[in-house]
C-alpha positions as CSV (number, residue, x, y, z in Angstrom):
1,X,181.5,160.2,-104.0
2,X,177.9,160.5,-105.2
3,X,176.7,163.5,-107.2
4,X,174.2,164.5,-104.5
5,X,176.9,164.4,-101.7
6,X,179.3,166.4,-103.8
7,X,176.5,169.0,-104.5
8,X,175.8,169.2,-100.8
9,X,179.5,169.8,-100.0
10,X,179.8,172.5,-102.7
11,X,176.5,174.2,-101.5
12,X,177.6,174.1,-97.9
13,X,181.0,175.6,-98.8
14,X,179.3,178.3,-100.8
15,X,177.0,179.1,-97.8
16,X,179.9,179.4,-95.4
17,X,181.9,181.5,-97.9
18,X,179.0,184.0,-98.2
19,X,178.4,183.9,-94.4
20,X,182.0,184.9,-93.7
21,X,181.9,187.6,-96.4
22,X,178.5,189.0,-95.3
23,X,177.2,188.9,-98.9
24,X,174.2,188.2,-101.0
25,X,174.1,185.8,-103.9
26,X,171.5,185.3,-106.6
27,X,170.7,181.6,-106.9
28,X,168.1,181.8,-109.7
29,X,166.1,184.5,-111.4
30,X,163.8,184.9,-108.4
31,X,165.8,183.4,-105.5
32,X,168.5,185.1,-103.5
33,X,170.5,184.0,-100.5
34,X,171.8,186.5,-98.0
35,X,174.4,185.6,-95.3
36,X,175.5,187.8,-92.4
37,X,176.7,187.6,-88.8
38,X,175.5,189.3,-85.7
39,X,178.1,190.0,-83.0
40,X,178.3,189.8,-79.2
41,X,175.8,192.1,-77.4
42,X,173.6,192.6,-80.4
43,X,169.9,192.0,-80.2
44,X,168.9,189.0,-82.4
45,X,165.4,190.3,-83.5
46,X,166.6,193.9,-84.0
47,X,169.6,192.6,-86.1
48,X,167.4,190.5,-88.3
49,X,164.9,193.4,-88.7
50,X,167.7,195.8,-89.6
51,X,169.1,193.5,-92.2
52,X,165.6,192.8,-93.7
53,X,164.9,196.6,-94.0
54,X,168.4,197.5,-95.3
55,X,168.0,194.9,-98.1
56,X,164.3,195.6,-98.7
57,X,163.4,192.0,-98.3
58,X,159.6,191.6,-99.0
59,X,159.4,187.8,-99.0
60,X,162.1,186.2,-97.0
61,X,162.7,183.1,-94.9
62,X,165.3,181.9,-92.4
63,X,167.4,179.1,-93.9
64,X,169.6,178.6,-90.9
65,X,171.1,180.2,-87.8
66,X,173.9,179.0,-85.6
67,X,174.8,181.0,-82.5
68,X,174.4,181.6,-78.8
69,X,172.7,184.0,-76.4
70,X,173.4,185.4,-72.9
71,X,169.8,186.6,-72.4
72,X,166.6,185.3,-73.8
73,X,163.1,186.7,-74.1
74,X,160.7,184.2,-75.7
75,X,156.9,184.1,-75.7
76,X,155.8,180.5,-75.1
77,X,152.8,178.9,-76.7
78,X,149.4,180.6,-75.8
79,X,151.0,182.9,-73.3
80,X,150.3,186.7,-73.2
81,X,153.9,187.7,-72.2
82,X,157.5,186.7,-72.8
83,X,159.6,184.6,-70.4
84,X,163.2,185.7,-69.8
85,X,166.4,184.2,-68.6
86,X,170.2,184.9,-68.4
87,X,173.1,182.5,-68.8
88,X,174.7,180.8,-71.8
89,X,172.4,179.3,-74.4
90,X,172.9,177.7,-77.8
91,X,170.5,178.7,-80.6
92,X,169.5,175.2,-81.8
93,X,166.8,176.4,-84.2
94,X,165.5,179.6,-85.7
95,X,162.7,179.7,-88.3
96,X,160.3,182.1,-89.7
97,X,159.0,184.3,-92.5
98,X,160.6,187.7,-93.0
99,X,159.4,190.9,-94.6
100,X,159.7,194.7,-94.4
101,X,155.9,194.4,-93.9
102,X,156.3,192.3,-90.7
103,X,158.1,189.1,-89.7
104,X,157.2,186.0,-87.7
105,X,160.1,184.2,-86.1
106,X,160.3,181.2,-83.7
107,X,163.4,180.2,-81.8
108,X,164.6,177.1,-79.8
109,X,167.5,177.4,-77.4
110,X,169.3,175.0,-75.1
111,X,171.2,175.5,-71.8
112,X,174.4,173.8,-70.6
113,X,172.4,170.7,-69.6
114,X,170.7,170.4,-72.9
115,X,167.3,171.5,-71.7
116,X,165.6,173.0,-74.7
117,X,162.9,175.6,-74.8
118,X,161.3,177.5,-77.6
119,X,158.7,179.9,-78.8
120,X,158.1,183.3,-80.4
121,X,161.2,185.4,-80.7
122,X,160.9,188.8,-79.0
123,X,163.3,191.7,-78.5
124,X,166.0,191.4,-75.8
125,X,167.7,188.2,-77.0
126,X,171.3,189.2,-76.7
127,X,174.1,187.5,-78.7
128,X,176.8,185.8,-76.7
129,X,179.5,184.9,-79.3
130,X,177.8,185.0,-82.7
131,X,174.6,184.5,-84.7
132,X,175.5,183.3,-88.2
133,X,172.5,183.9,-90.3
134,X,171.5,182.6,-93.8
135,X,168.3,184.1,-95.2
136,X,166.5,183.2,-98.4
137,X,164.5,185.7,-100.4
138,X,161.9,185.0,-103.1
139,X,161.5,187.8,-105.6
140,X,158.1,188.1,-107.2
141,X,156.3,187.7,-103.9
142,X,155.3,190.0,-101.1
143,X,154.6,188.8,-97.6
144,X,152.3,190.9,-95.5
145,X,150.7,190.3,-92.1
146,X,146.9,191.0,-91.9
147,X,143.9,189.9,-90.0
148,X,141.9,187.6,-92.3
149,X,139.2,186.4,-90.0
150,X,140.5,182.9,-89.4
151,X,142.3,183.9,-86.2
152,X,142.3,187.0,-84.0
153,X,146.0,187.7,-85.1
154,X,147.6,189.2,-88.1
155,X,148.6,186.2,-90.2
156,X,150.8,185.7,-93.3
157,X,149.3,186.9,-96.6
158,X,151.2,186.1,-99.8
159,X,150.9,188.4,-102.7
160,X,152.3,187.8,-106.2
161,X,153.9,190.8,-107.8
């Protein structure tokens, strides 16, 4: 077995170990990995925000999320309001920047036929069976969200500590 394949297997095993334990692990002097699980009925966005605040994450990012929803509320591209639906949906992608100063998260979900939709994650995305989260954190940086004149919205600003 090649060294890179073995390293991937070891890393994957470590991620699943920490996911099951709901733990945080320091990877290097400035990088941490947090893993936790949200349970049935919990709100995905609220759960992530609660974890970020409880762990005072100032510069975080979503590494991965595997899970499912019964209800979704997603704002599609260039739309003023969210779109909702109920049923059973797989979370096929979750990405974004996280901070106690504000987060920006996008989600893609698929239904039982494989139809996939995605957009900006809003509140009222309810967990069906699980949401297994792995979040990275970069110490030495602070993420904020501020208007900078390039768009009408508050955008990511990166500050070095």
